[in-house]
The first five atom37 places (N, CA, C, CB, O) and aatype in JSON, in Angstrom:
{
  "aatype": [12, 10, 19, 17, 0, 19, 6, 12, 13, 7, 6, 15, 0, 12, 16, 19, 1, 10, 16, 6, 5, 7, 1, 0, 15, 19, 9, 0, 18, 0, 10, 3, 1, 8, 0, 0, 3, 7, 11, 14, 0, 19, 13, 0, 7, 19, 3, 7, 19, 9, 19, 1, 19, 14, 5, 14, 1, 10, 0, 16, 14, 1, 13, 16, 14, 0, 11, 2, 9, 19, 6, 10, 19, 1, 3, 12, 19, 16, 1, 7, 16, 10, 15, 13, 0, 3, 10, 9, 0, 9, 6, 6, 7, 1, 14],
  "atom_mask": [
    [1, 1, 1, 1, 1],
    [1, 1, 1, 1, 1],
    [1, 1, 1, 1, 1],
    [1, 1, 1, 1, 1],
    [1, 1, 1, 1, 1],
    [1, 1, 1, 1, 1],
    [1, 1, 1, 1, 1],
    [1, 1, 1, 1, 1],
    [1, 1, 1, 1, 1],
    [1, 1, 1, 0, 1],
    [1, 1, 1, 1, 1],
    [1, 1, 1, 1, 1],
    [1, 1, 1, 1, 1],
    [1, 1, 1, 1, 1],
    [1, 1, 1, 1, 1],
    [1, 1, 1, 1, 1],
    [1, 1, 1, 1, 1],
    [1, 1, 1, 1, 1],
    [1, 1, 1, 1, 1],
    [1, 1, 1, 1, 1],
    [1, 1, 1, 1, 1],
    [1, 1, 1, 0, 1],
    [1, 1, 1, 1, 1],
    [1, 1, 1, 1, 1],
    [1, 1, 1, 1, 1],
    [1, 1, 1, 1, 1],
    [1, 1, 1, 1, 1],
    [1, 1, 1, 1, 1],
    [1, 1, 1, 1, 1],
    [1, 1, 1, 1, 1],
    [1, 1, 1, 1, 1],
    [1, 1, 1, 1, 1],
    [1, 1, 1, 1, 1],
    [1, 1, 1, 1, 1],
    [1, 1, 1, 1, 1],
    [1, 1, 1, 1, 1],
    [1, 1, 1, 1, 1],
    [1, 1, 1, 0, 1],
    [1, 1, 1, 1, 1],
    [1, 1, 1, 1, 1],
    [1, 1, 1, 1, 1],
    [1, 1, 1, 1, 1],
    [1, 1, 1, 1, 1],
    [1, 1, 1, 1, 1],
    [1, 1, 1, 0, 1],
    [1, 1, 1, 1, 1],
    [1, 1, 1, 1, 1],
    [1, 1, 1, 0, 1],
    [1, 1, 1, 1, 1],
    [1, 1, 1, 1, 1],
    [1, 1, 1, 1, 1],
    [1, 1, 1, 1, 1],
    [1, 1, 1, 1, 1],
    [1, 1, 1, 1, 1],
    [1, 1, 1, 1, 1],
    [1, 1, 1, 1, 1],
    [1, 1, 1, 1, 1],
    [1, 1, 1, 1, 1],
    [1, 1, 1, 1, 1],
    [1, 1, 1, 1, 1],
    [1, 1, 1, 1, 1],
    [1, 1, 1, 1, 1],
    [1, 1, 1, 1, 1],
    [1, 1, 1, 1, 1],
    [1, 1, 1, 1, 1],
    [1, 1, 1, 1, 1],
    [1, 1, 1, 1, 1],
    [1, 1, 1, 1, 1],
    [1, 1, 1, 1, 1],
    [1, 1, 1, 1, 1],
    [1, 1, 1, 1, 1],
    [1, 1, 1, 1, 1],
    [1, 1, 1, 1, 1],
    [1, 1, 1, 1, 1],
    [1, 1, 1, 1, 1],
    [1, 1, 1, 1, 1],
    [1, 1, 1, 1, 1],
    [1, 1, 1, 1, 1],
    [1, 1, 1, 1, 1],
    [1, 1, 1, 0, 1],
    [1, 1, 1, 1, 1],
    [1, 1, 1, 1, 1],
    [1, 1, 1, 1, 1],
    [1, 1, 1, 1, 1],
    [1, 1, 1, 1, 1],
    [1, 1, 1, 1, 1],
    [1, 1, 1, 1, 1],
    [1, 1, 1, 1, 1],
    [1, 1, 1, 1, 1],
    [1, 1, 1, 1, 1],
    [1, 1, 1, 1, 1],
    [1, 1, 1, 1, 1],
    [1, 1, 1, 0, 1],
    [1, 1, 1, 1, 1],
    [1, 1, 1, 1, 1]
  ],
  "atom_positions": [
    [[4.06, -7.91, 15.58], [3.18, -7.26, 14.65], [1.9, -8.08, 14.45], [3.89, -7.03, 13.33], [0.81, -7.52, 14.33]],
    [[2.06, -9.38, 14.41], [0.91, -10.26, 14.19], [-0.1, -10.14, 15.33], [1.37, -11.71, 14.04], [-1.31, -10.14, 15.09]],
    [[0.38, -10.04, 16.54], [-0.52, -9.89, 17.7], [-1.32, -8.6, 17.56], [0.28, -9.89, 19.03], [-2.53, -8.58, 17.79]],
    [[-0.64, -7.52, 17.18], [-1.32, -6.25, 16.99], [-2.39, -6.36, 15.9], [-0.31, -5.16, 16.63], [-3.5, -5.86, 16.07]],
    [[-2.06, -7.01, 14.79], [-3.01, -7.14, 13.69], [-4.26, -7.91, 14.12], [-2.35, -7.84, 12.49], [-5.37, -7.53, 13.75]],
    [[-4.08, -8.97, 14.89], [-5.23, -9.75, 15.36], [-6.07, -8.92, 16.32], [-4.76, -11.06, 16.04], [-7.29, -8.98, 16.28]],
    [[-5.41, -8.15, 17.19], [-6.15, -7.29, 18.12], [-6.94, -6.22, 17.38], [-5.19, -6.63, 19.12], [-8.07, -5.9, 17.76]],
    [[-6.35, -5.66, 16.31], [-7.0, -4.58, 15.58], [-8.09, -5.07, 14.63], [-5.98, -3.8, 14.79], [-9.15, -4.45, 14.52]],
    [[-7.83, -6.21, 13.93], [-8.72, -6.64, 12.86], [-9.35, -8.01, 13.07], [-7.97, -6.65, 11.6], [-10.12, -8.47, 12.22]],
    [[-9.06, -8.66, 14.17], [-9.64, -9.96, 14.44], [-8.89, -11.1, 13.76], [0.0, 0.0, 0.0], [-7.83, -10.9, 13.19]],
    [[-9.47, -12.3, 13.85], [-8.83, -13.51, 13.32], [-8.59, -13.46, 11.81], [-9.67, -14.72, 13.65], [-7.7, -14.14, 11.3]],
    [[-9.37, -12.66, 11.09], [-9.19, -12.6, 9.64], [-7.82, -12.05, 9.26], [-10.28, -11.73, 9.02], [-7.35, -12.28, 8.14]],
    [[-7.17, -11.34, 10.16], [-5.83, -10.8, 9.89], [-4.81, -11.91, 9.68], [-5.39, -9.89, 11.02], [-3.75, -11.67, 9.11]],
    [[-5.12, -13.11, 10.15], [-4.18, -14.23, 10.01], [-4.17, -14.78, 8.59], [-4.54, -15.34, 11.0], [-3.2, -15.43, 8.19]],
    [[-5.22, -14.53, 7.82], [-5.33, -15.15, 6.5], [-5.24, -14.16, 5.35], [-6.61, -15.89, 6.4], [-5.21, -14.56, 4.19]],
    [[-5.2, -12.86, 5.66], [-5.2, -11.84, 4.62], [-3.76, -11.39, 4.35], [-6.08, -10.64, 5.03], [-3.0, -11.13, 5.28]],
    [[-3.41, -11.29, 3.08], [-2.09, -10.8, 2.71], [-2.16, -9.3, 2.47], [-1.55, -11.54, 1.45], [-3.1, -8.81, 1.84]],
    [[-1.17, -8.58, 2.98], [-1.16, -7.13, 2.83], [-0.76, -6.71, 1.42], [-0.22, -6.51, 3.85], [0.12, -7.31, 0.81]],
    [[-1.41, -5.68, 0.94], [-0.97, -5.06, -0.31], [0.2, -4.14, 0.03], [-2.15, -4.27, -1.01], [0.52, -3.95, 1.2]],
    [[0.82, -3.58, -0.98], [1.93, -2.64, -0.74], [1.43, -1.43, 0.06], [2.56, -2.18, -2.07], [2.13, -0.93, 0.94]],
    [[0.23, -0.97, -0.27], [-0.34, 0.17, 0.44], [-0.63, -0.2, 1.89], [-1.62, 0.66, -0.25], [-0.36, 0.58, 2.8]],
    [[-1.17, -1.4, 2.11], [-1.45, -1.86, 3.46], [-0.17, -2.02, 4.27], [0.0, 0.0, 0.0], [-0.12, -1.65, 5.44]],
    [[0.86, -2.56, 3.63], [2.16, -2.72, 4.3], [2.73, -1.36, 4.69], [3.16, -3.47, 3.38], [3.23, -1.19, 5.8]],
    [[2.63, -0.4, 3.79], [3.12, 0.95, 4.08], [2.34, 1.57, 5.24], [3.02, 1.85, 2.83], [2.91, 2.26, 6.08]],
    [[1.02, 1.32, 5.28], [0.19, 1.85, 6.36], [0.57, 1.25, 7.71], [-1.29, 1.59, 6.08], [0.63, 1.95, 8.71]],
    [[0.83, -0.05, 7.72], [1.21, -0.72, 8.97], [2.56, -0.21, 9.45], [1.26, -2.26, 8.77], [2.74, 0.06, 10.64]],
    [[3.51, -0.07, 8.54], [4.83, 0.44, 8.92], [4.72, 1.88, 9.43], [5.81, 0.37, 7.72], [5.34, 2.24, 10.43]],
    [[3.92, 2.71, 8.74], [3.73, 4.1, 9.19], [3.1, 4.15, 10.57], [2.86, 4.87, 8.19], [3.5, 4.96, 11.4]],
    [[2.12, 3.28, 10.82], [1.48, 3.23, 12.13], [2.49, 2.83, 13.21], [0.3, 2.25, 12.12], [2.55, 3.44, 14.28]],
    [[3.29, 1.8, 12.92], [4.28, 1.33, 13.89], [5.31, 2.42, 14.19], [4.99, 0.06, 13.38], [5.67, 2.62, 15.35]],
    [[5.78, 3.11, 13.16], [6.75, 4.19, 13.37], [6.13, 5.34, 14.14], [7.3, 4.69, 12.03], [6.79, 5.96, 14.98]],
    [[4.87, 5.65, 13.86], [4.17, 6.71, 14.57], [4.03, 6.37, 16.05], [2.79, 6.96, 13.96], [4.27, 7.22, 16.92]],
    [[3.65, 5.13, 16.35], [3.52, 4.7, 17.75], [4.88, 4.73, 18.44], [2.9, 3.28, 17.83], [4.99, 5.1, 19.61]],
    [[5.91, 4.33, 17.71], [7.27, 4.34, 18.26], [7.67, 5.77, 18.63], [8.27, 3.73, 17.26], [8.22, 6.02, 19.7]],
    [[7.4, 6.71, 17.73], [7.73, 8.12, 17.99], [6.87, 8.68, 19.11], [7.56, 8.96, 16.72], [7.35, 9.48, 19.92]],
    [[5.59, 8.28, 19.17], [4.69, 8.77, 20.21], [5.12, 8.3, 21.59], [3.27, 8.31, 19.93], [4.84, 8.97, 22.59]],
    [[5.79, 7.17, 21.65], [6.29, 6.67, 22.94], [7.58, 7.37, 23.35], [6.54, 5.17, 22.86], [8.14, 7.06, 24.4]],
    [[8.05, 8.32, 22.53], [9.25, 9.08, 22.87], [10.55, 8.34, 22.62], [0.0, 0.0, 0.0], [11.58, 8.69, 23.19]],
    [[10.5, 7.33, 21.78], [11.71, 6.57, 21.49], [12.46, 7.22, 20.34], [11.37, 5.1, 21.16], [11.85, 7.89, 19.51]],
    [[13.79, 7.04, 20.29], [14.57, 7.68, 19.21], [14.27, 7.08, 17.84], [16.07, 7.57, 19.5], [13.74, 5.97, 17.73]],
    [[14.61, 7.83, 16.8], [14.34, 7.39, 15.44], [15.34, 6.34, 14.96], [14.36, 8.57, 14.5], [15.16, 5.75, 13.89]],
    [[16.4, 6.1, 15.73], [17.39, 5.09, 15.36], [17.22, 3.9, 16.3], [18.86, 5.66, 15.43], [17.28, 4.06, 17.52]],
    [[16.99, 2.72, 15.74], [16.79, 1.52, 16.53], [18.14, 0.83, 16.72], [15.77, 0.57, 15.85], [18.9, 0.68, 15.76]],
    [[18.44, 0.42, 17.93], [19.71, -0.25, 18.19], [19.47, -1.61, 18.84], [20.62, 0.62, 19.09], [20.28, -2.08, 19.64]],
    [[18.36, -2.25, 18.48], [18.0, -3.51, 19.11], [18.81, -4.7, 18.63], [0.0, 0.0, 0.0], [18.95, -5.68, 19.36]],
    [[19.36, -4.64, 17.43], [20.12, -5.75, 16.87], [21.53, -5.27, 16.58], [19.44, -6.32, 15.58], [21.71, -4.23, 15.94]],
    [[22.53, -6.0, 17.04], [23.91, -5.6, 16.8], [24.21, -5.53, 15.31], [24.87, -6.58, 17.47], [23.9, -6.46, 14.56]],
    [[24.8, -4.43, 14.88], [25.2, -4.27, 13.49], [24.09, -3.78, 12.57], [0.0, 0.0, 0.0], [24.34, -3.57, 11.39]],
    [[22.89, -3.59, 13.08], [21.77, -3.15, 12.25], [21.28, -1.8, 12.76], [20.61, -4.2, 12.25], [20.94, -1.66, 13.94]],
    [[21.25, -0.83, 11.88], [20.73, 0.49, 12.22], [19.63, 0.81, 11.22], [21.86, 1.6, 12.21], [19.86, 0.81, 10.01]],
    [[18.45, 1.08, 11.72], [17.31, 1.43, 10.87], [16.94, 2.87, 11.18], [16.09, 0.47, 11.09], [16.7, 3.22, 12.33]],
    [[16.89, 3.68, 10.16], [16.53, 5.09, 10.34], [15.15, 5.34, 9.73], [17.61, 6.03, 9.7], [14.8, 4.76, 8.7]],
    [[14.4, 6.18, 10.37], [13.08, 6.54, 9.88], [13.27, 7.52, 8.72], [12.18, 7.16, 11.02], [13.89, 8.57, 8.91]],
    [[12.75, 7.2, 7.53], [12.95, 8.1, 6.38], [12.15, 9.38, 6.54], [12.55, 7.39, 5.08], [11.1, 9.41, 7.19]],
    [[12.67, 10.44, 5.94], [11.96, 11.71, 5.93], [10.74, 11.58, 5.01], [12.89, 12.88, 5.46], [10.83, 10.93, 3.97]],
    [[9.63, 12.18, 5.36], [8.45, 12.1, 4.49], [8.72, 12.79, 3.16], [7.22, 12.73, 5.18], [9.37, 13.83, 3.11]],
    [[8.21, 12.19, 2.09], [8.37, 12.76, 0.76], [7.11, 13.49, 0.35], [8.71, 11.66, -0.27], [6.01, 13.13, 0.76]],
    [[7.29, 14.51, -0.47], [6.14, 15.23, -1.01], [5.4, 14.34, -2.0], [6.58, 16.56, -1.68], [6.02, 13.6, -2.76]],
    [[4.12, 14.43, -1.98], [3.31, 13.67, -2.94], [3.49, 14.27, -4.33], [1.81, 13.67, -2.52], [3.55, 15.49, -4.49]],
    [[3.58, 13.41, -5.32], [3.72, 13.89, -6.69], [2.49, 13.48, -7.49], [5.02, 13.34, -7.35], [2.03, 12.34, -7.4]],
    [[1.95, 14.41, -8.29], [0.78, 14.05, -9.09], [1.16, 13.05, -10.18], [0.16, 15.31, -9.72], [2.28, 13.05, -10.69]],
    [[0.21, 12.22, -10.52], [0.44, 11.21, -11.54], [-0.58, 11.37, -12.66], [0.35, 9.79, -10.94], [-1.77, 11.53, -12.39]],
    [[-0.13, 11.34, -13.88], [-1.02, 11.46, -15.03], [-1.5, 10.07, -15.42], [-0.32, 12.16, -16.22], [-0.71, 9.16, -15.67]],
    [[-2.82, 9.92, -15.47], [-3.41, 8.67, -15.93], [-4.28, 9.01, -17.14], [-4.25, 7.97, -14.78], [-5.3, 9.68, -16.99]],
    [[-3.89, 8.57, -18.31], [-4.67, 8.94, -19.5], [-6.06, 8.32, -19.49], [-3.93, 8.51, -20.76], [-6.29, 7.27, -18.89]],
    [[-6.97, 8.99, -20.18], [-8.33, 8.48, -20.3], [-8.33, 7.2, -21.12], [-9.26, 9.53, -20.94], [-7.47, 7.0, -21.98]],
    [[-9.28, 6.33, -20.85], [-9.37, 5.08, -21.59], [-9.78, 5.33, -23.04], [-10.35, 4.12, -20.92], [-9.32, 4.65, -23.95]],
    [[-10.65, 6.31, -23.23], [-11.11, 6.6, -24.59], [-10.53, 7.94, -25.0], [-12.68, 6.6, -24.67], [-11.14, 8.98, -24.74]],
    [[-9.38, 7.92, -25.63], [-8.68, 9.15, -25.98], [-9.44, 9.97, -27.03], [-7.28, 8.81, -26.5], [-9.32, 11.19, -27.07]],
    [[-10.21, 9.29, -27.88], [-10.97, 10.0, -28.91], [-12.0, 10.93, -28.26], [-11.68, 9.0, -29.86], [-12.11, 12.09, -28.66]],
    [[-12.73, 10.44, -27.27], [-13.72, 11.28, -26.57], [-13.03, 12.43, -25.84], [-14.54, 10.44, -25.59], [-13.54, 13.54, -25.8]],
    [[-11.86, 12.15, -25.26], [-11.13, 13.18, -24.54], [-10.71, 14.3, -25.49], [-9.9, 12.58, -23.84], [-10.88, 15.48, -25.16]],
    [[-10.17, 13.96, -26.64], [-9.73, 14.97, -27.61], [-10.93, 15.75, -28.15], [-8.96, 14.32, -28.77], [-10.87, 16.97, -28.26]],
    [[-12.02, 15.05, -28.47], [-13.22, 15.76, -28.96], [-13.73, 16.74, -27.93], [-14.32, 14.75, -29.31], [-14.13, 17.86, -28.27]],
    [[-13.73, 16.34, -26.67], [-14.19, 17.23, -25.6], [-13.28, 18.45, -25.47], [-14.24, 16.48, -24.26], [-13.76, 19.56, -25.27]],
    [[-11.97, 18.24, -25.6], [-11.03, 19.36, -25.52], [-11.23, 20.33, -26.69], [-9.59, 18.83, -25.51], [-11.14, 21.55, -26.51]],
    [[-11.5, 19.81, -27.86], [-11.76, 20.66, -29.03], [-13.06, 21.43, -28.82], [-11.83, 19.81, -30.33], [-13.12, 22.62, -29.13]],
    [[-14.09, 20.77, -28.31], [-15.38, 21.41, -28.07], [-15.25, 22.55, -27.05], [-16.41, 20.38, -27.57], [-15.85, 23.61, -27.22]],
    [[-14.47, 22.33, -26.01], [-14.29, 23.36, -24.99], [-13.35, 24.47, -25.43], [-13.76, 22.74, -23.72], [-13.29, 25.52, -24.79]],
    [[-12.61, 24.25, -26.52], [-11.7, 25.27, -27.01], [-10.31, 25.22, -26.41], [0.0, 0.0, 0.0], [-9.51, 26.13, -26.64]],
    [[-10.01, 24.19, -25.64], [-8.67, 24.08, -25.05], [-7.67, 23.46, -26.0], [-8.73, 23.28, -23.77], [-6.47, 23.47, -25.74]],
    [[-8.16, 22.91, -27.11], [-7.3, 22.29, -28.11], [-7.88, 22.59, -29.49], [-7.17, 20.75, -27.88], [-9.07, 22.39, -29.72]],
    [[-7.03, 23.06, -30.4], [-7.51, 23.37, -31.74], [-7.04, 22.3, -32.71], [-7.02, 24.78, -32.2], [-6.17, 21.48, -32.39]],
    [[-7.63, 22.32, -33.91], [-7.21, 21.35, -34.93], [-5.77, 21.62, -35.37], [-8.15, 21.42, -36.15], [-5.05, 20.69, -35.73]],
    [[-5.35, 22.88, -35.33], [-3.95, 23.21, -35.64], [-3.02, 22.56, -34.61], [-3.74, 24.75, -35.67], [-1.94, 22.08, -34.95]],
    [[-3.44, 22.55, -33.35], [-2.65, 21.89, -32.31], [-2.55, 20.4, -32.59], [-3.28, 22.12, -30.91], [-1.48, 19.8, -32.44]],
    [[-3.65, 19.79, -33.01], [-3.64, 18.36, -33.32], [-2.69, 18.04, -34.46], [-5.05, 17.89, -33.67], [-1.96, 17.05, -34.41]],
    [[-2.71, 18.87, -35.5], [-1.81, 18.66, -36.64], [-0.35, 18.82, -36.2], [-2.13, 19.65, -37.79], [0.52, 18.06, -36.61]],
    [[-0.1, 19.82, -35.35], [1.27, 20.05, -34.85], [1.74, 18.85, -34.02], [1.33, 21.35, -34.01], [2.89, 18.44, -34.11]],
    [[0.85, 18.3, -33.22], [1.2, 17.1, -32.42], [1.52, 15.95, -33.33], [0.05, 16.72, -31.45], [2.51, 15.24, -33.11]],
    [[0.71, 15.74, -34.35], [0.91, 14.64, -35.29], [2.24, 14.77, -36.0], [-0.24, 14.59, -36.31], [2.92, 13.77, -36.25]],
    [[2.62, 16.02, -36.34], [3.88, 16.23, -37.06], [5.07, 16.29, -36.11], [3.8, 17.51, -37.87], [6.21, 16.38, -36.57]],
    [[4.84, 16.26, -34.83], [5.92, 16.29, -33.86], [6.44, 17.67, -33.56], [0.0, 0.0, 0.0], [7.54, 17.82, -33.01]],
    [[5.68, 18.7, -33.91], [6.09, 20.07, -33.61], [5.63, 20.43, -32.21], [5.51, 21.07, -34.66], [4.63, 19.9, -31.73]],
    [[6.36, 21.32, -31.54], [5.94, 21.77, -30.18], [4.73, 22.67, -30.22], [7.07, 22.49, -29.49], [4.26, 23.12, -29.18]]
  ]
}
């Protein structure tokens, strides 16, 4: 893997640490190349070790709240997507 990284990115690949996203990208690339070469999804190179290629998962949306919640709520009230009655119900814990 190190030889490939140096060929792709130059000598700087020797000193840079991969992030989780970078690691996932490298593994995905290696698995893609392995599949493109027509090799099976089960590796039998080491006795007693079987590695299977996981099925791709659907992406799931993630909610990231705004940093300034006051501006967000004011904007929602201005646009009419949230009323003051809704705010009171939220405060009281009502649905």
